[in-house]
N, C-alpha and C positions, 0 to 999 in steps of 0.2 A: 463418369463425365467430371465430377469434381477432382478425382485423382490426377487426370490428366491435366486439368487446369492448373492445379498448383504445381505439377511437375513441369509444366510450361514456364511458370513463374521462377522456379529454380534454375532452369536453363538460363532464361532471361537475366537473372542476377548473375550468373556466372559469365555472362557474355559481357558484363560491363566492364569498361575500362579499370584497372585496379586503383587509378586515383580517384574514382567515384566510389569507391567501397574500402575505403581507408577507416572510416568510421560507421559502424554497422550498429543500429539498435534492434533488439528483438523485444516484442511485446507479445504476451498471452492473450490479449484481447483490450477491449474498450476501457475496462476497469483499471488497466495500467497506463494508459495514456497520460493521465493526469500526473503521473510521477515522472513521466519522460518528456512531456510537452516542452516544457520550460527550457531543458538542455538541448532540445533539437531547435527551438526557435532562436535561441542564443547563438549556436553555432551557425545557423544559417545567416543570421545577421551579421557575422564576422566574415562570412564568404570565403574563408581561408582553405577550405576542403570540402570535398562531396561527402553527403550524408546518406545513408541508407536506412531505411526503416522496414523491418520485416515483422508481420503480425499474424497471429493464428485466429484473429476475430475478424469477420467479414465486416462488422459495424464498428470497427476501431476507427475513431476520427483521425488518426495518425496517417491512415491510408490515402486520406482526401487531400493533405496538404500538397501544395503545389509551389515549387520554387526549382528554379534553373539547376540547383546544386543538389537536388533531393529526388530520390527514387525510392518508391514504395512496392512492396510485394506482399500479397496474401499467400501463406503457406499453412497448410492445416496442421493440426496437431498429431497426426498419424506418423506413418513409415516415411512419407516423403520429407516432413520437418526433422524428423531424427537424423535421416542421411544428409540433409542439408547440414545441420549441426557439425556431424563427424567430418564433413568434408568442406568446411568452411575456410576460404581464403580472405583474409582481412586483416588490417594491423589491430583493430580494437573491437570488441564485441562490448556493447553496452546493454545491460538488461536488469531486471527487477525479479528475476526467479531463483529461488534457494535450489539446492539439492542438484546443482550441475555435477555430471559425472556420476553420479551415485545411481541413478535408474536409467530410464530410457534415454534420456537427453545427454550426450557425452560431448567432452571437449573435442574440438577438431584435432585430426592427425597432422595438420598444419600448423605452424608457430602463429597463434592468435592470443593476444593479452586481454583478458576477462575482467570487466569492470563491473561490480556490482553496486546497483543504486537502491537506496531504501525505499520500501514502500509502506513502512510502518515505523513508528517509533518505539514499539515493544522490543523487550530483550532479544538477544541473539542465542542464549544458552537455554532458554525454558521452552519457548514458543516454537521455536524451529527444531527440525530433527538433528541429531548427532550429524556433524559432518556437512551441515548445509551449506556451509562457506569455504570448506576446505580446498576446493578446487578454483577459487577465484585467485587472480594476481592482485587485484586493487578493490578496496572496498570504500565506497563514499560513507561516511559515518554521519549519523543525524546530530548527534551529541557526544559528550565525553563518556556516557554510558558504554556506547557501543564499542568505543575504543578500547574501554576497560575490560569489558566482556570478551571481545575478540583475542585480546592480548593473553587473557588468562585461558581461555580454550586453547591457544597455541602453546602456552606454558605447560598445560597439564598432560596434552597429548603429544608434546615434543614435536610440533608441526612447523614447517617452514613459515618464517614471518611474511604476512602479505603487506603490501602498501596500504596503509590506512590514512585517509584524507578527511579533513576537517570541512565537510561540505554543508550539510543542513538538511533542510526538509521541505521540498519543493510543494507539497500538499499543504503544509502549513502556511506558507507564504501566499499561496492562492487564497485560501480562507480569510487570511487577514486583510490580504489587499481587495477581496470581493465584498468585506464586511461594509466597507464605506460607501458601496455602490448599491446595495440592496436594503429594502426596508427590514428591520429586525422582526417585525411582527405583521401579520394581517389579522390576527384576532383581537377582539375588544379588549381593553386593558385589564377588565376585571377577570378575563379568561386566560389562563396558562396553557400554553401548547407544549406536549410532551412529545419527544421524540425516542421512540423505541428501535435502538440499533446495537443489538448484541453481537457477538462473534458466532462461532459454531464450534461444536466440539462434543465430547462425550455426553455431556448435560446441555441440551440445547433449551435455552431460554424460551424461544418461540415455540418449539416443538411440547416442551413440558407445561409452560405456565403461560404462554402468548394469550389464548383465549380468556383466560382469568384476569389477566393484568389489563388487556384492552377494555374488558367489560367493566371493570371496577372503576378505571379511570374516566371513562365516558359517564357512568352512572353518577360520578362525582363531579361532574362539570367540566371536565377537561377536554381540550382538544388533543386528538392523538394522531400521530403518523407511525405508521409501521413500516420499518426499513430493514428488511432480515439481510444478512449476509448472503452473497450470491452462493456460497455452499449450503446453505439452509433451504434457499428455493430450490437447489437442485436435489437435495437428498430428503427434504422434509415438504415436498411440494404439495401433498394432500392436506398436511396441516395448515400451511401457509392460505391455501385455497380456502379452507375451512373457516378461518378467521375472516378472511375477506369477504366471503359469501355471507357471513352472518351480520358484518358491519357496514357494508358498502353502502347501504341506504341511509345511514346515520351521516347527518351533514358535518359532523364533528370528528370523523374518522376518514383517514386517506392511506392510501398504500403507496410506497415507493419501492419499484422493483429494481432499481438501479443503484450502485453505490458511487457512480462517477460524478454525479450531480452535488450541488450544495443548497439549493434552495431551502430545504427543510432544516438544514444545520443553522441558517440564518433566522429563519422565521420562527423557531422554537424557542422556549425558555430553559428548557431542562431535559438531558437524555437519561434514558435508562439504557445501561449496558451492563458488561459483566467482565470479561477480561480481553475486550476488543480494542484494538489500537486506534479505533475510531474516537473513542471516549478522550484519549489525549489530543488528537487533532482538535476535537470540539472544545475541550477545556482551554487548552493552551492558545487555541486560535481566535476563541470568541469571549473567553473568559465567564463561560457560563458553567453551572454546576452539572454534575453527574450522580445519578443514584446507580451504585454498582449492587448488582445482585450477586450475593456470595456463592456462586456455584464453584465446584472444584477448579483448581487452577487448569488453564489450558496448557497441560505438559504435553509436548511432542519429543522431548528428549528424557528418557528415562534417568539418565546421569547428570542432569542439571544441577544437582545439589552438590556434585564433586567442584564445581566452581563457586566458591565461597563468596558469592555476590547476590545480594536480593535483587531479584528482577525488577526493572525499572518500573514496570506496571502495577507492581506490588507496593513499591515503596512510597508512591505519591498518591495512592487512592484517597486517603483521608485527607489530604491537602487540597484536592480539587472537587471534593463532594462527600457522599456519605455511602457507607457500606451496609446492605440490608441483609440480614440473615434469611435464609430460605424459608424458615418458618413464619416469617413475617409476610409472606407474599400477598396473603389475604388483605393486609393492611398497606397496600403499596400507595394508595392515595396520600395516606398520613405520611408516609415517609418521603414523598414527592414534596409535600409542603415543607416538611423539615429541611429538605435539601434546597429548595428554592430560598430558605431563609439563610443558607450558608453564604460566608463571604465569597464574593466573586473571585475568580481565578486569575482575572485580569493583573498583569504585573507580576504574576508569579514566576519566580526564578528557576524556569525549567532547563535552562542551559543549552538549548538548541542553538547550533551554529548558524551563523550568518542569517539571522532571521531578517527577510525582506530581500535579500539578494542572493540566496542559494543558487539560483539558476545561472547567473553570471558567473559565481564561483565555481560552478561545477563545469560549465563550459570551457573556462579558462584552465581547469585542470584536466579535461579531456585533451585540450589541444597541448598541454604540458607533457602528458603522458604519451600521447601520440609521438611528439618529437623524440622522446626517450626510447620508446619503441623502434622508431625509425632509424635512429642513430645506432642503437645495438644491431639491428638488422644489417646495417651498412658495414659496420666494423667486422661482424661474422663474415660477411661475404668477401670482404678484403683480406680476411686473415689467411 
């Protein structure tokens, strides 16, 4: 029944008048809405063109938006979605999904301009697979490091140059904006709140050390929130459940099963992370310190060292927190106290573009790109 429901949605999408699907957004699910929301809202405010939003997550908030120029569709992650991608007819497709055309999800056989929007501040050459962005036409960059990395990749592999735009990072803007609206703490002044929010990878902090870290922090009087990466919840479900079961009756412990919210970011005093991009959001957006557990780097591109650039997330670690060796995990509370004493990252010159206005800048850029694409199509048809 779900197959036919999603197939029906594809048919409905294709039946839309072409003017209503000039700009199409695709989201893998609710965790990506935060990165696309501002762009969608600013485009709808301008009211110049129709906007479509296609998601593979039934609980994606983007599916619930109502506007006369907005159409949303739920399409699953299987065969129906892959067919939709390969047969898409639109001017622009805006999305935050790397590896287009490398695996199941292919570029359309029809002329479509692909725009990539960042969903993390981390480097493009180490954390992502080789070729992750090769099939995009335009890339919205969060900061100078993204432009530098992508140009270096293009030079090394002699790739066609993509259009690189100084966009910014909507997630960061949202955190900064909401910081003034939310109370920073709900814990007593003499009790510090630790947010555990690592990434996922070959050495999984939650899987390997989660139980030990939570227990040590609670025994030393800290309030603790465990916020695993969605992939950790998916692939280490038993371990996550074990930790939650052991500490759920402790009033100083809480579990957060989704990364799309911000409450724990604002209410905590310090984050425990590893190579997660969430650590950069936290430090840059709130000026709070991060304790980095020094697990092996999150390397998804075995050739990243051919790009002679230190990955951004590596270059700024000691400027926004402390790096704790693995053999010191048993002393995590001591390291947390040391990290809390570190100078705040507020005012740190991270160089991110258009802080506070990236959504408006991004929406304007999308309209600008759309006009260029339409002009090019018009010239081709008249040739």
